C-alpha positions, 0 to 999 in steps of 0.5 A: 306270971311264972313260966309254968303258967305261961305254958298252960294255955298251949292250944296243942296240949289236951288238959285232963282232970286228975285221975284221967288218962289218955287212951292207950295205943297199945305201943302202935311203934312196937306193933309196927316194928313187929309188922315190919320184921315179919313182912321182911321174913315173910311171915305173919306176926308170932304170938308173944312177938309184940310186948307193949311197954306197960307189959314190959315195964310190969313187974308182976306180969299181970298185963297180958294181951290176948 
């Protein structure tokens, strides 16, 4: 058995079919960081303050969260 096949029966990894991806968590770490900064400054999170990774990576700026 080659090294890749040895990794396949890992119970900690969910195997998805081709073209299926996991649900997005909307970059919970980025949201929490913005929440922490706002709390330290005693203010609400401002509009546009949280930028998800997919928004940041999109060259066409096609991804908007409202």
